[in-house]
C-alpha positions in Angstrom: 0.2 0.1 0.1 1.5 3.2 -1.1 1.3 6.5 -2.8 1.9 10.1 -2.9 -0.6 11.3 0.3 -2.9 9.2 -0.7 -3.6 5.1 0.5 -3.4 3.1 -2.8 -3.2 -1.0 -3.1 -2.1 -2.3 -6.9 -2.2 1.3 -7.2 -5.8 1.9 -7.5 -7.3 4.4 -4.8 -8.4 2.4 -1.8 -12.1 3.1 -2.7 -11.6 1.9 -6.1 -9.8 -1.4 -4.7 -12.3 -2.2 -2.0 -15.5 -1.7 -4.7 -13.2 -4.4 -6.9 -12.5 -6.3 -3.6 -16.4 -6.6 -2.5 -17.4 -7.3 -6.4 -14.8 -10.3 -6.8 -15.9 -11.7 -3.7 -19.8 -11.5 -4.3 -19.2 -13.3 -7.8 -16.8 -16.0 -6.0 -19.3 -16.8 -3.5 -22.1 -17.1 -6.3 -19.8 -19.6 -7.9 -19.9 -17.9 -11.0 -16.0 -16.8 -11.2 -14.4 -17.6 -15.0 -13.1 -20.9 -15.1 -10.0 -20.3 -16.7 -6.6 -18.3 -16.1 -8.6 -15.0 -16.2 -11.0 -15.3 -13.5 -8.5 -17.4 -11.3 -5.4 -14.5 -11.9 -8.4 -11.9 -10.9 -9.6 -13.6 -7.6 -6.0 -14.1 -6.6 -5.1 -10.7 -7.3 -7.8 -8.9 -5.6 -8.6 -11.3 -2.6 -4.8 -12.9 -2.0 -3.3 -9.3 -2.1 -6.4 -8.2 0.5 -5.1 -11.3 2.8 -1.7 -10.4 2.7 -2.1 -6.6 3.4 -3.9 -7.7 6.5 -1.5 -10.4 7.4 1.1 -7.6 7.2 -0.6 -5.0 9.3 -1.4 -7.5 12.3 0.9 -7.0 15.3 3.2 -9.4 16.7 1.8 -11.6 13.9 3.5 -9.6 11.1 7.4 -9.8 12.6 6.8 -13.2 14.0 4.6 -15.3 12.7 5.2 -14.7 8.8 2.9 -11.7 8.2 1.2 -11.3 5.0 2.7 -14.3 3.4 1.4 -17.3 5.9 -2.0 -14.8 6.8 -2.4 -15.1 2.9 -2.2 -18.5 2.8 -4.0 -19.6 6.2 -6.9 -17.5 5.6 -7.4 -19.4 2.1 -6.9 -22.8 3.8 -9.7 -21.8 5.9 -11.9 -20.7 3.3 -11.0 -24.3 2.0 -12.1 -26.3 5.4 -15.2 -24.2 5.6 -16.9 -24.0 2.2 -17.1 -20.2 2.0 -16.1 -20.8 -1.6 -18.5 -23.0 -3.9 -16.5 -26.3 -5.2 -16.5 -24.4 -8.7 -14.6 -21.4 -7.3 -12.0 -23.4 -5.4 -11.5 -25.9 -8.4 -10.8 -23.0 -10.5 -8.3 -21.4 -8.2 -6.4 -24.8 -7.4 -6.6 -25.6 -11.4 -4.7 -22.5 -12.6 -2.1 -22.5 -9.6 -1.5 -26.4 -10.7 -2.1 -27.8 -14.0 -2.1 -24.4 -15.6 1.3 -23.7 -13.9 0.9 -20.2 -11.7 3.1 -21.9 -9.1 5.6 -23.1 -11.9 5.7 -19.8 -13.6 7.0 -18.0 -10.3 9.1 -20.4 -9.5 10.4 -20.4 -13.0 10.6 -16.4 -13.0 12.3 -16.3 -9.5 15.2 -18.9 -11.1 16.0 -16.9 -14.0 15.8 -13.9 -12.7 18.1 -15.1 -9.4 20.7 -17.0 -11.1 21.5 -15.0 -13.9 22.1 -11.7 -12.1 24.6 -13.3 -9.5 28.0 -12.4 -10.3 29.9 -15.6 -12.0 32.4 -16.6 -9.8 30.3 -16.1 -6.8 27.7 -18.4 -8.5 30.0 -20.9 -8.7 31.8 -20.8 -5.3 28.1 -20.7 -3.8 27.0 -23.8 -5.7 29.7 -25.8 -5.3 29.2 -25.6 -1.4 25.8 -26.2 -1.3 25.0 -29.9 -1.2 27.3 -30.8 1.3 25.7 -27.9 3.4 21.9 -29.8 2.3 23.7 -33.3 3.7 24.5 -31.2 7.1 20.9 -30.4 7.5 19.9 -33.8 6.9 22.6 -35.3 9.1 21.2 -32.7 11.7 17.6 -33.6 11.7 17.8 -37.5 12.3 20.5 -37.0 15.2 18.3 -34.7 16.7 15.3 -36.4 15.8 16.5 -40.0 17.0 18.1 -38.1 20.1 14.7 -37.1 20.8 13.2 -40.2 21.0 15.3 -41.8 23.6 14.3 -38.5 25.9 11.4 -39.4 25.4 11.1 -43.3 25.5 10.4 -43.8 21.8 12.3 -45.4 19.0 14.9 -43.6 17.5 15.0 -45.2 14.2 10.9 -45.4 14.3 10.8 -41.4 14.9 13.8 -41.0 11.7 11.7 -43.2 9.7 8.2 -41.7 10.1 9.0 -38.4 11.2 11.9 -36.9 9.9 12.3 -38.3 6.7 9.1 -37.3 5.6 9.7 -33.6 6.7 12.8 -33.8 4.7 11.8 -35.4 1.7 11.5 -32.1 -0.8 7.7 -32.2 -0.2 4.4 -34.1 -1.0 4.7 -35.2 -4.8 8.4 -35.5 -5.2 9.0 -36.5 -1.6 6.0 -37.9 0.5 4.5 -40.0 -2.4 7.5 -41.7 -4.2 8.9 -42.4 -0.8 5.3 -44.3 0.3 6.1 -46.0 -2.8 9.7 -47.2 -1.8 8.3 -48.1 1.5 5.3 -50.4 -0.1 8.2 -52.2 -2.3 10.5 -52.7 0.4 7.8 -53.7 3.1 5.1 -55.1 0.9 2.9 -53.2 3.1 0.6 -50.8 1.5 1.9 -47.5 0.6 -1.2 -45.7 1.7 -0.6 -47.2 5.8 3.0 -44.8 5.6 1.6 -42.1 3.6 -1.0 -41.0 5.6 1.0 -40.0 8.6 3.7 -38.8 6.7 1.6 -36.5 4.5 0.3 -35.2 7.9 3.7 -34.3 9.8 5.0 -33.1 6.2 2.5 -30.4 6.6 2.9 -29.7 10.5 6.4 -29.4 9.3 6.0 -27.0 6.7 4.3 -24.6 9.3 6.7 -25.2 11.5 9.7 -24.4 8.8 7.5 -20.9 8.2 7.5 -20.2 11.7 11.4 -20.6 12.0 11.8 -18.3 8.7 9.9 -15.7 10.3 12.4 -16.1 13.5 15.4 -16.3 11.1 14.2 -13.1 9.8 14.1 -10.9 13.1 17.5 -12.5 14.1 18.9 -11.2 11.1 17.7 -7.5 12.2 19.0 -8.2 15.6 22.6 -9.7 14.4 23.7 -8.4 11.1 26.7 -10.4 11.3 24.8 -13.5 10.9 22.8 -12.5 7.5 24.1 -11.9 3.9 20.3 -9.9 3.7 19.5 -12.5 0.3 23.2 -13.3 -0.2 24.7 -16.8 0.6 28.5 -16.2 0.2 30.1 -14.4 2.8 32.6 -13.0 0.9 33.2 -9.3 -0.8 31.9 -8.9 -4.4 34.0 -9.9 -7.0 32.8 -7.3 -8.8 31.8 -3.5 -8.5 28.9 -3.7 -10.6 26.9 -6.3 -12.1 23.2 -6.7 -13.8 21.7 -6.4 -10.0 22.8 -2.6 -9.6 21.4 -1.8 -13.4 17.9 -2.4 -12.5 17.1 1.4 -12.8 18.6 1.7 -16.0 16.5 2.3 -18.8 15.6 -0.9 -20.2 13.6 -1.3 -23.7 9.7 -2.9 -23.5 11.2 -5.4 -26.3 14.2 -6.5 -23.8 11.8 -7.6 -20.8 9.9 -9.6 -23.6 13.3 -11.3 -24.8 14.1 -11.7 -20.8 10.2 -13.4 -20.1 10.7 -15.3 -23.3 14.2 -16.8 -22.4 13.2 -17.9 -19.1 10.4 -20.1 -20.4 12.4 -21.3 -23.3 15.1 -22.3 -20.7 12.5 -24.1 -18.7 10.7 -25.7 -21.7 14.2 -27.2 -22.7 14.9 -28.2 -18.8 11.4 -30.1 -19.2 12.4 -32.2 -22.0 15.8 -32.6 -20.9 14.7 -34.4 -17.8 12.0 -35.8 -19.7 14.0 -37.6 -22.8 17.4 -36.9 -22.0 18.7 -37.5 -18.8 20.8 -40.3 -18.6 19.6 -40.8 -14.5 16.1 -40.1 -14.9 15.5 -42.2 -18.5 18.2 -44.8 -18.2 20.0 -45.8 -15.4 16.8 -47.1 -13.2 18.1 -45.9 -9.5 14.9 -45.5 -8.2 15.1 -42.0 -8.2 14.6 -38.7 -10.7 16.2 -35.0 -10.8 13.4 -32.8 -11.6 13.0 -30.2 -14.5 13.9 -27.3 -11.8 17.1 -28.8 -11.0 18.1 -29.3 -14.8 17.2 -25.6 -15.6 19.1 -24.1 -12.8 22.3 -25.9 -14.5 21.1 -24.6 -17.8 21.2 -20.8 -16.3 24.2 -21.4 -14.6 25.7 -22.3 -17.9 24.3 -19.1 -19.4 25.5 -16.8 -16.8 29.0 -18.6 -16.6 29.5 -18.3 -20.5 28.5 -14.8 -20.4 26.1 -14.8 -23.5 23.6 -12.8 -22.2 23.7 -9.3 -22.5 23.8 -7.2 -19.2 20.4 -5.3 -20.1 18.2 -8.6 -20.6 20.2 -9.7 -17.1 18.9 -6.6 -15.6 15.6 -7.4 -17.5 14.9 -10.9 -16.0 16.0 -9.2 -12.5 13.2 -6.8 -12.8 10.7 -9.1 -13.9 11.6 -11.3 -11.0 11.5 -8.0 -8.7 7.9 -7.8 -10.0 6.7 -11.0 -9.3 8.3 -11.2 -5.6 6.2 -7.6 -4.8 2.8 -8.4 -6.5 2.4 -11.6 -7.0 3.8 -13.5 -3.9 0.4 -13.0 -2.0 -1.8 -14.0 -4.5 0.1 -17.1 -5.1 0.2 -18.0 -1.4 -3.6 -17.7 -1.3 -3.9 -19.9 -4.4 -1.6 -22.6 -2.5 -3.3 -22.6 0.9 -7.1 -23.1 -1.0 -5.5 -26.3 -1.7 -4.9 -27.2 1.5 -7.1 -28.3 4.9 -6.6 -27.4 8.5 -8.0 -31.0 9.5 -4.7 -32.3 8.0 -2.7 -30.0 10.4 -5.3 -30.9 13.5 -5.0 -34.8 12.6 -1.6 -35.0 14.2 -1.6 -32.3 16.6 0.0 -33.7 20.1 2.6 -32.5 22.3 4.9 -35.7 21.6 4.6 -34.8 17.4 5.0 -31.2 18.1 8.4 -31.7 19.6 9.7 -34.2 17.4 8.9 -32.0 14.2 10.4 -28.7 16.1 13.7 -30.8 17.1 14.0 -31.8 13.5 13.0 -28.5 11.9 16.1 -27.2 14.4 18.9 -30.1 13.5 18.0 -29.1 10.1 19.1 -25.3 10.5 21.8 -26.1 13.2 23.3 -28.8 10.6 23.2 -26.4 7.6 24.7 -23.7 9.6 27.6 -25.5 10.8 28.7 -27.3 7.6 27.5 -24.0 5.7 30.6 -22.1 8.3 32.9 -24.5 6.3 32.3 -22.9 2.5 31.9 -19.5 4.0 27.9 -19.2 4.2 26.3 -16.6 6.1 24.4 -19.0 9.0 21.1 -17.6 8.6 20.9 -17.9 4.6 22.3 -21.2 5.1 20.2 -22.4 7.3 16.9 -20.5 5.5 17.7 -22.3 2.3 19.8 -25.6 3.3 17.7 -26.5 6.3 14.1 -24.6 6.4 13.6 -25.6 2.4 14.8 -29.2 3.1 12.2 -29.2 5.9 8.8 -27.7 3.9 6.4 -28.6 1.6 8.4 -28.7 -1.4 8.1 -26.0 -4.2 4.9 -24.2 -2.2 6.9 -24.8 0.7 9.7 -22.8 -0.6 7.8 -19.5 -1.5 6.4 -19.3 1.9 9.6 -19.9 3.8 11.5 -17.4 1.6 8.6 -15.2 1.5 8.1 -15.3 5.4 12.2 -14.9 5.3 12.3 -11.9 2.9 14.7 -13.7 1.0 12.9 -14.8 -2.3 16.3 -13.8 -4.1 17.5 -17.3 -2.4 14.6 -19.3 -4.9 17.4 -20.9 -6.6 18.9 -22.7 -3.4 15.5 -23.4 -2.4 14.8 -25.2 -5.7 17.7 -27.4 -5.5 16.9 -28.1 -1.8 13.5 -29.3 -2.8 14.2 -31.6 -6.1 17.9 -32.5 -5.5 17.9 -32.5 -1.9 14.6 -34.6 -2.1 16.3 -37.0 -4.6 18.9 -37.5 -2.0 16.3 -38.3 0.7 14.5 -40.8 -1.6 18.0 -42.8 -2.1 18.6 -42.6 1.9 14.9 -44.1 2.3 15.0 -46.9 -0.1 18.4 -47.8 2.4 16.5 -47.2 5.4 13.6 -49.2 5.0 15.3 -51.8 3.1 17.4 -52.3 6.4 15.3 -51.2 9.6 11.8 -52.2 8.3 
């Protein structure tokens, strides 16, 4: 909300926005929302932004509980749980976010703009140490989870298998679901037996990760030496000026079109490579696959390192990323929330489970910080990316965590945690299920 002496929302006078909001809610409640991308986008922009702005104004909540990002998400989940919108409206919104690709587009733009705008040598140095930092987060979560089980009189192995692994597995579609299939194949039991509880624990872990993100953001404000404010690597900049510093330069509209087109092209190429070309995905049959987001990160890194993308196009990509973060985060989290149900969290609410989830997320943060320090990573950024983005609910969880932490520029690292880190967990799960189940 801004304006020169007048309150505006999305650049509109407040009265005009409130009128749009009231009419949109009325149409959505009537079940007469346009059943396509236009109706869904309008509803997400208008209603999602409203919830986000409200969350950013609530005392305590805005500083410690995720602010507008989490509020928009939980408000949408509340709407879905209590059926305040008809099923047709919910379906339109969830299809828009899912199969129509709103969430994918958001992540693609953030990956493209973030990776392309990082100084080349910094980019190489940061990614070299990132996988070991993820492994540190996994080790930390497993160790603390097993330790908590010993103190609470439970089984350390069982606690790791049923709580730590689903939380650290990279989300639902790329983590809990394939992990349950591995469980079924290894044990001969019904995969749904393991999956039902794993999904509920995973959702609770996502909420805990978002709360940790809010805390770490405040910790960084209190102790500035612990954070790079969105930069992972704790070294002086290797260049005096890069595309991120040229954002305010004159950039033609055609350059924005070129940057947007190139982002979509690289993602399309990554999709084809993952599905048809990759040895790991198509020929080696290792029991897991590398997600196309991971290949996209590699391809954009190669574009950056090869220096074949003009500086003005890099700056345009960075500016488009900034637009998505500033104006589309609340709408996105509103859409994500409409596909969740508050009852999924309530199912597993018990003091013991909450303690387990807390120590898993804490262990992920501590493990990431300790190993990340060896590679000169800022502790808070290492904990957010390699820790919390391993412990959240995958792609949508990455958006929630980074939005709450106010560090959306870290999306490439978050995507590696959710995708490559998730693939690593599937390998670990395959071993542990066969060894201990």
